[in-house]
C-alpha positions in Angstrom: 50.3 76.8 141.4 51.5 74.2 139.0 53.5 76.5 137.0 55.2 77.8 139.9 56.5 74.6 140.7 57.3 74.0 137.3 59.5 77.0 137.2 61.1 76.1 140.6 62.1 72.5 139.6 63.7 73.9 136.2 65.5 76.9 137.7 66.9 75.6 140.4 69.1 73.0 139.1 70.1 75.1 136.4 71.4 77.5 139.2 73.4 74.3 140.7 74.8 73.6 137.6 76.0 77.1 136.7 77.6 77.3 140.5 79.9 74.3 139.6 80.9 75.6 136.4 82.2 78.6 138.3 84.3 76.4 140.9 85.3 74.0 138.2 86.6 77.5 136.3 88.3 79.2 138.9 89.9 75.7 139.8 91.2 74.9 136.2 92.3 78.8 136.2 95.2 77.2 138.4 98.4 76.2 136.0 101.6 74.1 136.8 105.0 76.0 137.7 108.4 74.7 136.8 110.6 74.2 139.2 114.2 74.9 138.0 117.5 74.6 140.7 120.5 76.3 140.2 123.6 75.6 142.0 126.4 78.0 141.7 130.3 77.8 143.2 132.8 79.3 140.7 134.1 82.8 139.9 134.3 86.2 142.1 131.2 87.2 144.0 130.8 90.0 141.5 131.1 87.6 138.9 128.4 85.5 140.9 126.2 88.1 141.1 126.1 89.4 138.0 125.1 85.9 136.6 122.3 85.5 139.0 121.3 89.3 137.9 120.9 87.9 134.1 118.7 84.9 135.1 116.6 87.1 137.3 116.7 89.0 134.2 115.9 86.4 131.6 113.2 84.5 134.5 111.1 87.8 134.6 109.6 86.7 131.0 108.4 83.7 132.6 106.8 84.1 136.0 104.7 81.2 136.3 108.7 79.3 137.0 109.4 78.5 140.2 113.6 79.5 140.8 115.9 77.7 144.0 119.5 79.1 143.9 122.0 77.8 145.9 125.6 79.2 146.5 128.2 76.5 147.6 131.1 79.2 148.1 133.8 77.5 146.1 133.2 73.8 148.0 132.7 70.8 146.2 131.4 68.3 149.2 128.6 71.5 149.7 127.5 71.8 146.4 127.3 67.9 146.0 124.5 68.7 149.1 123.0 71.3 147.6 121.9 69.1 144.6 121.0 65.9 146.4 118.7 68.6 148.3 117.3 69.9 145.1 116.7 66.6 143.9 114.3 66.1 147.1 112.2 68.8 146.5 111.2 67.4 142.7 113.1 69.6 140.5 112.1 69.6 136.7 115.8 70.9 135.7 119.0 71.6 137.3 121.4 73.9 136.3 124.9 73.7 138.0 128.3 75.9 137.4 130.4 73.0 139.4 133.5 74.1 141.3 135.8 71.5 140.3 135.0 68.8 137.4 135.9 65.4 138.7 134.2 65.6 142.5 131.1 66.8 140.7 131.0 64.4 138.2 129.1 61.5 140.0 126.3 64.2 141.5 126.0 65.4 137.6 125.3 61.7 136.1 123.3 60.8 138.7 120.6 63.8 138.2 121.0 62.9 134.2 120.5 59.6 134.5 117.2 60.1 136.4 115.6 61.6 133.5 116.2 65.2 135.0 117.6 67.8 132.1 121.2 69.6 133.5 122.7 72.3 132.0 126.3 72.7 132.9 127.4 76.4 133.5 131.3 77.4 132.9 133.0 74.4 133.8 132.5 70.5 132.3 132.6 67.7 134.6 135.0 64.9 133.4 131.6 63.0 131.3 129.4 63.8 128.7 126.3 62.8 130.8 124.8 66.4 130.6 121.8 67.7 128.5 123.4 71.0 127.4 126.8 73.2 128.3 126.6 76.9 128.3 130.1 78.7 128.8 132.8 80.5 127.0 135.7 78.9 125.2 138.7 79.4 128.3 141.0 78.6 125.0 139.9 81.1 122.8 140.0 83.4 125.5 143.7 83.0 126.5 144.2 83.1 122.7 142.8 86.4 122.3 145.0 87.4 125.4 148.0 86.6 123.9 147.2 88.2 121.0 146.3 91.3 121.9 149.5 91.8 124.0 151.5 90.3 121.7 150.1 93.2 119.4 150.3 95.6 122.0 154.0 94.8 122.7 154.4 95.0 118.5 156.5 91.4 118.9 158.5 92.0 121.3 158.9 92.2 125.5 158.9 89.9 128.9 155.4 88.8 130.4 154.2 87.6 133.6 151.3 85.1 133.6 149.2 85.4 137.1 146.9 82.0 136.1 143.7 80.8 138.5 143.6 77.5 140.5 146.3 75.0 139.2 144.1 71.8 138.2 140.8 73.9 137.4 140.0 73.3 133.4 139.6 77.6 133.0 143.2 78.0 133.8 144.6 75.4 132.2 142.8 76.1 129.2 143.2 80.2 129.3 146.9 79.5 129.9 147.2 76.6 126.7 145.5 79.4 124.3 147.6 82.2 125.7 150.9 80.4 125.1 149.8 79.5 122.0 148.5 82.8 120.8 152.5 83.8 121.8 154.4 81.0 119.8 153.9 83.3 116.8 156.0 86.4 118.9 159.6 84.9 119.0 160.7 87.9 120.7 158.1 88.0 123.6 159.0 85.4 126.6 156.7 84.6 129.6 159.2 85.5 132.9 157.2 84.2 135.2 154.1 81.6 135.9 152.4 82.0 139.2 149.0 80.7 140.6 146.8 83.1 142.6 144.1 80.6 143.0 141.4 83.5 141.5 142.3 85.4 144.6 143.7 88.9 144.8 145.5 88.4 148.3 147.5 85.1 146.9 147.8 86.6 144.0 149.7 89.1 145.6 151.8 86.8 147.6 152.9 85.2 144.7 154.3 88.2 142.9 156.1 89.3 145.2 158.2 86.0 145.3 159.4 87.2 141.8 159.9 91.1 141.8 163.4 90.5 140.2 161.0 89.0 137.0 158.6 91.8 137.3 161.1 94.9 137.5 161.9 93.9 133.6 158.4 92.8 132.9 156.0 94.4 129.9 152.8 93.2 130.3 151.5 91.0 132.9 148.5 88.7 132.2 146.0 87.3 135.0 143.6 84.9 134.9 140.7 87.3 136.0 140.1 90.7 136.9 140.4 89.9 140.7 144.0 89.1 140.5 144.7 91.2 137.9 143.7 94.5 140.1 145.8 92.7 143.1 148.9 92.6 140.8 148.4 96.4 139.8 148.6 97.0 143.6 152.0 95.2 143.4 153.1 97.1 140.8 152.3 100.5 141.9 154.4 99.6 145.6 156.9 98.5 143.5 156.5 102.0 141.5 156.6 99.8 138.0 152.7 100.8 136.7 153.9 103.3 134.1 155.3 100.8 131.8 153.7 97.3 132.7 150.0 96.9 130.8 148.2 94.6 132.9 145.1 92.7 131.2 142.6 90.5 132.7 139.7 88.6 132.2 135.8 88.7 133.1 135.1 92.3 132.2 132.4 92.8 134.9 130.3 95.4 135.2 129.3 97.4 138.4 131.1 98.3 141.0 134.3 96.7 141.3 133.9 95.6 138.3 136.3 95.0 135.4 134.8 97.4 133.1 135.5 100.0 136.3 139.1 99.0 136.8 139.6 99.5 132.4 137.3 103.3 133.0 139.6 104.1 135.9 142.6 102.8 134.5 143.5 100.6 137.2 144.2 97.7 134.5 144.7 98.2 130.7 142.2 95.7 129.6 139.7 92.8 130.0 138.9 90.0 128.2 134.7 89.9 128.6 134.0 86.2 130.3 130.2 86.1 129.9 128.6 84.4 132.5 125.9 82.5 130.3 123.1 83.3 132.7 120.8 84.5 130.7 121.7 81.7 127.8 121.2 79.4 130.6 117.8 80.3 131.3 116.8 80.2 127.5 118.0 76.9 126.7 116.1 75.5 130.1 113.0 76.6 128.9 113.7 75.6 125.1 114.4 72.0 127.2 111.5 72.1 129.5 109.1 73.3 126.3 110.5 70.4 124.2 111.8 72.9 121.7 115.3 72.5 119.7 118.4 73.3 121.2 121.8 73.2 121.4 124.0 71.1 123.0 127.0 72.7 123.2 126.5 76.9 123.8 129.8 78.7 123.0 129.2 82.5 124.1 132.1 84.8 122.4 134.5 87.2 123.7 136.1 90.6 123.1 138.7 92.6 124.7 137.2 95.8 126.9 140.3 98.4 126.6 140.3 102.7 126.5 139.0 102.2 123.2 135.4 100.4 123.6 134.8 100.8 127.8 132.6 103.5 127.6 130.7 102.2 124.8 130.5 99.0 127.3 129.7 100.7 130.3 126.7 102.7 128.4 125.1 99.7 127.5 125.4 98.0 130.4 123.4 100.9 132.4 120.7 100.9 129.5 120.2 97.2 130.3 120.4 97.9 134.7 117.4 100.7 133.6 115.8 98.1 131.4 115.7 95.7 134.3 114.2 98.2 136.5 111.7 99.2 134.2 110.9 95.1 134.0 110.8 94.6 137.8 108.4 97.6 138.0 106.1 96.4 135.2 106.1 92.9 137.2 105.2 94.9 140.1 102.6 96.1 138.5 101.5 93.1 137.1 101.3 91.6 140.1 98.6 94.1 141.6 96.5 93.6 138.4 96.6 90.0 138.9 94.9 90.8 142.2 92.4 93.0 141.1 91.8 90.6 137.8 91.1 87.9 141.0 88.9 90.6 142.9 86.9 91.0 140.0 86.5 87.6 139.1 85.3 86.8 142.5 82.8 90.0 141.7 82.0 88.5 138.8 80.8 85.1 140.3 79.0 86.9 142.6 77.4 89.0 139.9 76.5 85.5 137.8 74.8 84.5 140.6 72.5 87.4 141.4 72.0 87.7 137.9 70.6 83.9 137.9 68.8 84.5 141.1 67.0 87.7 139.0 66.0 85.4 136.3 64.6 82.8 138.6 62.3 85.3 140.5 61.9 87.5 137.5 60.1 84.4 135.9 58.0 83.9 138.8 57.2 87.2 138.7 56.4 87.0 135.1 54.2 84.4 135.4 52.1 86.4 138.0 52.4 89.3 135.8 50.8 87.8 133.1 47.4 87.6 134.9 47.6 91.1 135.9 46.3 93.8 133.2 48.6 96.2 134.1 50.8 94.5 131.6 48.5 95.9 128.5 49.1 99.3 129.3 52.6 98.8 129.6 53.0 97.3 126.2 50.9 100.3 124.9 52.8 102.8 126.3 56.0 101.1 125.1 54.4 100.8 121.6 53.7 104.4 121.6 57.5 105.1 122.4 58.7 102.7 119.8 56.1 104.6 117.1 57.6 107.7 118.2 60.8 106.8 117.6 60.0 105.6 114.7 58.6 109.1 113.2 61.8 110.4 114.9 63.9 108.3 112.8 62.0 109.2 109.3 61.9 113.1 109.9 66.0 112.5 110.3 66.0 110.3 107.5 64.2 113.1 105.2 66.7 115.5 106.9 70.0 113.7 105.9 68.3 112.8 102.5 68.1 116.1 101.7 71.2 116.9 103.1 73.0 114.6 100.8 70.7 115.3 97.6 72.5 118.7 98.4 75.8 117.6 98.6 75.6 115.4 95.5 73.8 118.5 93.3 77.0 120.3 94.2 79.5 117.3 93.8 77.4 117.0 89.6 77.6 120.8 89.2 81.3 121.3 90.0 82.2 118.2 87.7 79.8 120.0 85.0 81.9 123.1 85.1 85.2 121.2 85.3 84.6 120.4 81.6 84.4 124.5 80.3 87.9 125.0 81.7 89.4 121.6 80.3 87.9 122.4 76.8 88.9 126.1 76.9 92.5 124.2 77.7 92.1 121.6 75.0 91.5 123.5 72.0 94.5 126.2 72.3 96.5 122.8 73.3 95.6 121.3 69.9 96.0 124.4 67.6 99.4 124.7 69.2 100.5 121.2 68.7 99.4 122.1 64.9 101.9 125.2 65.1 105.3 123.3 63.3 107.3 125.8 65.3 105.7 126.1 68.5 106.1 122.0 68.2 109.9 121.8 67.6 110.0 124.0 70.5 107.8 122.7 73.1 106.4 119.6 71.2 107.3 117.1 74.3 105.5 119.4 77.1 102.6 119.7 74.9 101.7 116.1 74.3 102.2 115.6 77.8 99.7 118.9 78.5 97.6 117.4 75.6 97.5 113.6 77.5 96.8 114.9 80.7 93.9 117.1 79.4 92.3 113.7 78.2 93.0 112.0 81.4 91.1 114.7 83.9 88.5 114.5 80.9 87.7 111.2 81.5 87.9 111.0 85.1 85.0 114.1 85.4 83.1 111.9 82.8 83.5 109.1 85.8 82.6 110.9 88.5 79.4 112.4 86.6 78.3 108.8 85.3 78.6 107.6 89.0 76.4 110.1 89.9 73.4 109.8 87.2 73.9 106.0 88.0 74.4 105.7 91.6 71.9 108.5 92.6 69.6 109.4 89.5 68.8 105.7 88.8 69.5 106.9 85.0 67.1 105.2 82.8 68.8 103.9 79.6 67.9 104.4 75.6 68.1 101.5 74.7 67.2 100.6 70.7 67.5 97.4 68.1 71.3 97.7 67.1 73.9 95.3 65.4 76.0 94.5 68.2 79.1 93.1 66.1 79.4 95.8 64.2 79.0 98.4 67.2 81.8 96.9 69.0 83.8 96.6 65.7 83.8 100.1 65.4 85.4 100.4 68.6 87.8 98.0 68.3 88.7 100.2 65.2 89.4 103.1 67.4 92.0 101.1 69.7 93.6 99.4 66.4 96.1 102.2 66.2 97.7 101.7 70.3 97.7 98.2 69.5 99.5 98.3 66.4 102.4 100.8 67.6 102.7 97.4 70.3 102.6 94.9 68.2 99.2 93.7 70.5 96.9 91.4 68.2 93.4 92.6 68.8 91.1 90.5 66.9 87.3 90.1 66.8 85.8 86.7 65.9 82.3 85.8 65.7 80.1 83.3 63.7 77.3 85.8 63.3 77.7 88.9 61.5 74.4 90.5 62.5 73.4 89.8 66.0 70.6 92.3 67.1 70.7 93.4 70.7 68.1 96.3 72.6 71.0 98.5 73.9 72.2 102.5 74.1 75.3 103.3 72.2 75.6 106.1 74.3 76.5 104.1 77.3 77.2 100.6 76.4 80.2 101.8 74.3 81.9 103.1 77.9 81.6 99.7 79.4 83.7 98.4 76.1 85.8 101.3 76.3 87.4 100.5 79.7 87.4 96.8 79.3 89.6 97.3 76.0 92.1 100.1 77.0 92.5 98.4 80.5 93.6 94.9 78.2 95.5 97.1 76.2 97.4 98.7 79.5 98.2 95.6 81.0 99.2 93.6 78.1 103.0 93.4 77.5 104.3 94.3 73.9 103.9 91.5 71.7 100.9 90.5 73.6 97.2 89.2 72.5 93.9 90.5 72.7 90.7 88.6 71.9 87.0 89.4 71.3 84.8 86.9 70.8 80.9 86.4 70.7 79.0 83.6 71.4 75.4 83.6 70.5 72.5 81.1 71.9 68.4 81.0 72.3 68.3 83.8 74.9 71.5 85.5 75.2 74.6 86.9 73.5 78.5 87.0 75.3 81.0 88.8 74.5 84.2 87.9 75.9 87.5 90.2 76.2 90.5 88.3 76.5 94.2 89.4 77.2 97.2 87.2 78.0 98.1 90.5 79.9 99.7 90.2 83.8 96.1 89.1 85.2 95.3 89.4 88.9 95.2 87.5 92.2 92.0 85.7 93.4 91.4 88.4 96.5 92.2 91.5 93.9 89.6 89.8 91.1 86.9 89.5 93.8 87.0 93.1 94.3 87.4 94.7 91.2 83.8 95.3 90.5 83.7 97.1 93.7 83.5 101.2 93.8 86.9 102.9 94.1 88.8 99.6 94.5 92.4 99.8 92.8 94.3 96.9 92.3 98.4 97.4 93.3 100.5 97.0 90.2 103.6 99.0 88.5 101.3 99.3 85.3 98.6 102.1 85.8 96.8 103.2 88.1 93.1 104.5 87.7 89.9 105.7 89.8 88.9 103.1 90.9 85.1 104.2 89.3 85.7 102.4 85.4 84.8 98.8 86.2 82.2 99.7 88.8 80.3 102.1 86.2 80.8 98.9 83.3 78.9 96.7 85.7 76.0 99.4 86.7 75.6 100.1 83.0 75.4 96.6 82.2 72.8 95.5 85.0 71.1 98.4 83.5 71.0 96.5 79.9 69.2 93.7 82.1 72.8 91.7 81.7 75.9 90.4 83.6 79.4 90.9 83.6 82.1 88.6 85.3 85.6 88.4 85.3 88.2 85.2 85.2 91.7 85.8 86.0 95.2 83.9 86.9 98.4 85.8 87.7 100.7 86.2 84.9 98.8 84.6 82.6 95.8 86.9 81.8 92.2 88.3 82.3 88.7 86.9 80.3 85.9 89.7 81.1 82.5 88.1 79.6 79.4 90.5 79.7 76.3 88.4 79.2 73.0 90.8 77.4 69.6 88.9 76.5 68.6 88.8 73.1 65.0 90.4 72.2 63.7 93.2 73.9 63.4 93.3 78.1 62.6 96.7 78.2 58.8 96.7 76.9 59.6 99.3 74.2 57.7 99.7 71.2 59.5 97.8 68.5 61.4 100.7 66.3 63.4 100.3 63.7 67.1 100.1 64.8 69.0 103.8 65.4 72.0 104.2 63.0 74.9 104.7 65.3 77.4 107.5 64.9 80.8 105.7 63.8 82.8 109.3 64.1 80.9 109.8 67.5 82.1 106.7 68.8 85.9 107.7 67.6 85.7 111.1 68.9 84.2 109.5 72.6 87.0 106.9 72.6 90.1 109.4 72.8 89.4 110.1 76.1 90.4 106.1 76.2 92.9 106.0 73.6 94.7 109.3 74.6 96.2 107.9 77.7 97.2 104.3 76.1 99.7 106.3 74.6 103.4 105.2 75.7 106.3 107.0 77.3 109.4 106.0 76.8 111.0 105.3 80.0 114.8 105.7 80.7 116.5 104.0 83.3 119.2 105.6 83.5 120.4 109.1 81.8 124.1 109.5 81.4 125.9 112.6 80.1 127.8 111.9 77.0 131.1 113.9 76.4 131.1 116.0 80.0 130.2 113.6 82.8 128.3 115.0 86.0 129.7 115.2 88.8 126.6 114.2 91.1 123.4 112.3 90.5 120.0 111.9 91.8 117.8 108.9 91.9 113.8 109.3 90.6 111.6 107.3 92.1 107.8 107.8 90.8 105.3 105.7 89.4 103.5 107.6 86.8 105.3 107.6 83.8 104.9 111.2 82.8 105.8 112.9 85.6 108.9 110.5 86.2 110.2 111.3 82.2 109.5 115.2 83.0 111.9 115.5 86.1 114.4 112.9 84.3 114.5 115.3 81.2 114.9 118.4 83.4 117.1 117.5 86.0 118.8 115.2 83.1 120.5 118.5 82.1 122.4 119.6 85.1 122.8 116.0 87.2 123.5 112.5 86.3 120.0 110.7 86.7 118.7 107.2 87.6 115.3 106.4 87.6 112.5 103.4 89.2 108.8 103.5 88.8 108.2 101.4 92.0 109.1 101.2 95.6 111.2 98.0 95.1 112.9 99.1 92.2 113.7 102.4 93.6 115.2 101.1 96.8 117.2 98.6 95.1 118.6 100.9 92.5 119.3 103.3 95.6 121.7 100.5 97.4 123.4 99.6 94.3 124.5 103.4 92.8 124.4 105.2 96.0 123.5 108.8 94.7 123.9 112.2 95.6 120.2 112.8 96.5 116.9 111.0 96.1 113.5 112.1 94.7 110.8 109.8 95.3 106.8 109.7 95.3 105.1 108.7 98.6 102.7 106.7 97.2 104.1 103.9 94.8 103.2 100.2 94.0 105.4 97.6 96.5 106.5 100.1 98.5 105.8 103.3 100.1 108.0 106.4 99.6 108.3 106.6 103.5 109.1 102.9 103.8 112.0 103.5 101.0 113.2 106.4 103.0 113.1 104.9 106.7 114.9 102.0 104.8 117.7 104.2 103.4 118.1 106.4 106.6 118.8 103.4 109.1 121.4 101.5 106.3 124.8 102.3 106.8 125.0 102.4 103.2 122.8 105.1 102.2 122.1 107.2 105.7 123.9 110.1 104.4 121.8 110.9 100.8 119.3 113.3 101.2 116.1 112.3 100.6 112.9 114.9 98.8 109.4 113.1 99.3 106.5 114.2 96.8 102.9 113.6 97.5 99.9 114.6 96.5 98.9 114.0 100.6 98.9 117.9 101.6 97.1 117.8 105.1 99.5 119.0 108.0 99.2 115.7 109.7 100.3 113.9 106.7 103.3 116.6 106.1 104.1 116.0 109.9 104.3 112.3 109.1 106.1 112.7 106.1 109.3 114.6 108.1 109.0 112.0 110.6 110.4 109.2 108.2 113.4 111.1 108.6 113.0 112.7 105.2 114.7 115.9 104.3 112.3 117.8 102.4 108.3 117.3 102.1 106.7 118.9 98.8 103.3 118.7 97.9 102.0 118.0 94.7 101.4 120.3 92.7 104.9 121.6 93.1 107.1 124.6 91.2 109.7 123.1 89.5 112.0 125.9 90.3 111.5 125.7 93.9 112.5 121.6 93.5 115.5 122.7 91.6 116.4 125.1 93.8 115.8 122.7 96.8 117.7 120.2 94.9 120.6 122.6 94.9 120.4 123.6 98.3 120.8 119.6 99.6 123.7 119.6 97.7 125.7 122.5 98.4 124.8 121.3 102.1 126.1 118.4 101.7 129.2 119.3 100.0 129.7 122.1 103.3 129.6 119.5 105.5 131.7 116.9 103.5 134.6 119.4 103.7 133.7 120.1 107.3 134.0 116.4 107.7 137.3 116.4 105.8 138.9 119.2 107.2 138.1 117.8 111.0 138.7 114.0 110.7 141.8 115.1 109.7 142.6 116.3 113.1 141.0 113.2 114.1 137.6 114.4 114.8 134.5 113.2 113.3 131.6 115.7 114.1 128.3 114.6 112.1 124.7 115.3 112.5 123.7 111.5 111.9 124.4 109.1 114.5 124.5 106.2 111.7 127.1 108.2 109.6 128.7 108.9 113.0 129.1 105.6 113.6 130.3 104.2 110.2 132.8 107.2 110.8 134.1 105.9 113.9 134.5 102.1 113.2 135.9 102.9 109.5 138.8 105.6 111.4 139.0 103.1 114.3 139.7 100.3 112.0 142.2 102.6 109.9 144.0 103.2 113.2 144.5 99.8 114.0 145.8 98.9 111.0 148.4 101.5 110.3 151.5 99.5 111.3 150.0 96.5 109.0 152.0 97.0 105.6 149.8 94.6 103.7 146.4 96.5 104.9 144.0 97.4 102.0 140.3 98.2 101.4 139.3 94.7 101.4 140.1 94.2 104.9 137.9 97.4 105.8 135.0 96.0 103.8 135.0 92.3 105.3 135.0 94.0 108.7 132.3 96.9 108.3 130.4 94.3 106.1 129.6 96.3 103.0 130.9 96.1 98.9 134.2 97.8 97.9 131.7 100.2 95.9 129.5 101.0 98.6 132.3 101.5 100.9 134.3 103.8 98.1 130.9 106.0 97.7 130.2 106.8 101.2 134.2 107.4 102.2 133.9 109.7 99.0 130.4 111.2 100.4 131.3 111.9 103.6 135.2 112.9 103.5 135.3 113.9 100.1 138.5 111.6 99.3 139.8 108.5 98.5 140.7 105.2 100.6 144.1 105.3 100.1 144.6 109.1 100.3 143.0 108.9 103.9 145.1 105.8 105.2 148.1 107.3 103.5 147.4 110.5 105.1 146.7 108.9 109.2 150.2 107.1 108.7 152.3 110.5 107.8 150.6 112.3 110.6 151.2 109.5 113.2 154.7 109.7 111.8 155.0 113.2 112.5 153.6 112.7 116.2 156.4 110.3 116.1 159.3 111.7 115.2 158.3 114.6 117.6 157.0 113.0 120.6 158.8 109.8 120.8 162.2 108.5 120.8 162.2 105.6 118.4 164.5 106.0 114.9 163.3 106.9 111.7 163.5 103.0 110.4 161.6 101.7 113.2 158.9 104.7 112.8 158.9 103.4 109.1 157.8 100.4 110.2 155.7 101.4 112.8 153.2 103.2 110.1 153.3 100.4 107.6 156.1 101.4 105.1 157.9 98.5 103.7 161.5 100.7 103.4 162.7 103.5 104.7 163.9 105.3 101.7 160.2 105.1 100.1 159.1 106.4 103.6 161.2 109.4 103.4 160.2 109.8 99.6 156.6 110.2 101.0 156.8 112.3 103.5 158.8 114.7 101.3 156.3 114.5 99.1 153.9 115.5 101.6 155.8 117.8 103.7 158.4 119.4 101.4 161.0 118.1 103.7 162.4 114.5 104.7 161.5 112.7 108.0 165.0 113.4 109.5 165.0 117.5 108.6 161.8 117.6 109.7 162.4 115.9 113.2 165.9 118.3 113.5 163.5 121.4 112.7 161.5 120.6 115.9 163.5 119.6 118.2 166.2 122.5 116.9 
């Protein structure tokens, strides 16, 4: 029983400690909450509701916060009492919308001095002792109202102003901004000013006292929408609503709000007076979380009228729907939290049960140790394990056979590639020697010849990979002079280096260094390393091969001053199928991996040292002497002719193709342009040459450059590869289609990714056409012509419809652009100084991009479009309005009636007066 007592004494304290830990975890799970108090007093019922809704919407992102709300119902005294009660409850932060500035200053200062942050909404107090202010600039709102009415009255008319509560800061500041804005309109007068105290019935009583002034009024400005609504009812009762424009402030959404009034034409316009609820909560949590915040948070406003009220209502509906989704998600989260608590309880029970099981299991194990049945049980288990091991071995053998069959097929098919490649190569070389054929199709023959060797190199690498990785190929080494061997390989690259003015030198203190190696295998290592150095070294660069010998080894360092590699790239450079992402070249990912395996077969090592933009050093270390335990034999003579022939597979790919970044026609400029983005230089040049006979062609060899070219040149069509350095073709397409400057440009994606899923993904990136390589050039050309033709048809459709005031477009971004463009022009028709720079500043794009965008979508210049819109509006005014020709001249932005008459006659073959007479006769 001694062991029994020891187990009990050990496990029972462990159980007790575990229970204490579980209790401590549950206690620690409880988190503290922020307590935020909000006292509201100002504004209409709808305005207050919207402010509170905005706060609740933002608070939904902070479920741990405790929000205390109180409505003072326009009573300063009541509001003070509410704040005191919140302070007694121990709030962490106070948000207050003061009814009046002076009466609420004391309680705000008291709260602030107690170290509790105070955020004031809408109206400030008479002191600077507060933490942050959130609200609109009432002076700016009044000024916007004055400018809007002045512009709509065209600088002439009478105005009635219905102000808020006397002495309140919003009423004072809105009135001051309103009068300052109207000061520049000399022919506009404020005929009467009344105080509506922010209430509908008060405003109506005061307006009934100035009915004589209402009869001569052209517009009425009320300091809020409630008073504006009451004003409209007074005007309706006086039968004056048909010509008096009513402007309010607030533009609240929802039933009875300003947005609904504007939409139903109860009032003509309203200025958005943001509640600041969302901004107040955001600022509150910045303060509580000790983050940076602004003390003065001035909210922006805008005018809502018939031109944009529908859009605002749609936006509000969407926000309202999102809020409901958030509330529903919160409910689901609460349910999940309850489930979590239940699961936590269950988990605690399970843990306790597990501990008890361990305790009793330990006791049981003690008695079972004495029982011989455990031996039989272990024997059974051992037999099961042996059986499972045999099954695994059998399955492994079957898998190995299947793998071997696949690899044999892989090797055989790779060998089969060599025969058709040879049958292609020989006739092509014969044709290249024929001067007549060379003069006709020399460039294409060279392109074919170069890519045959590229395919041949890939096939050889695949076969070598199979032999070394799976067949464990043995090398046939013999002692030879390594210096002469590397010198012969270096000479095969001399021509390519000399063409690019790259210094290619070999330095060795010893002319004869005998090393055991297999010449037919080791040459692949130096071919790979030298071809890579030439690929990644710029013109006028330097490549140096250095031999260093000691008593046991010889080191061969191949150093260049090329583009180099990042540390993480150099770390994986010898991994199978690894490819460095760069703009210069893209290989198979097998060359350096094979080189490492070949060096290891020679009992050597290979390592790399590289710095980005400074160069790379590959160092090969080979042992001296005979590490293979072969019988010493005379050195085999290395066939230098064979080295030169084998090097063609590598040197042929180094021939530099001349890439033209921009192809322009001389003599006959081409009307349409195409941007080609392709990292394969041969394919890029081929497409540029073929398409350059018909179109103006721009080129780019990587994604980042291609996107920049698209924004700068704004071509008529873009052809792009999918897999590109820097940025993929799909990402380029998404950027182009979501940018207002380039959303109209058709995009063709070319790719080797041929699966249905990959093609669907390509179309999903908003590309117009997705073509799989290899593609037929005639099909590509027909696709290009078809897309450009459809674009021209669509452009004609745009032009004819826009001239009648409609903008049907197939893409929402183009539609938005045309709507914005047409709206800006329409609003400024009367401005004789209106020009293209004004449009560029408003839309936010450059002059060149604006001209090309408008030309692409409308088929006309910006100046012609503005002139046509002015003349069409003049025609409308001549027929439907009673203005004189002189008045219409300035209303449509012409500097003089004579000039207007001249332009009108040039367009419509009659003067304005003749046109008006024909229409009225």
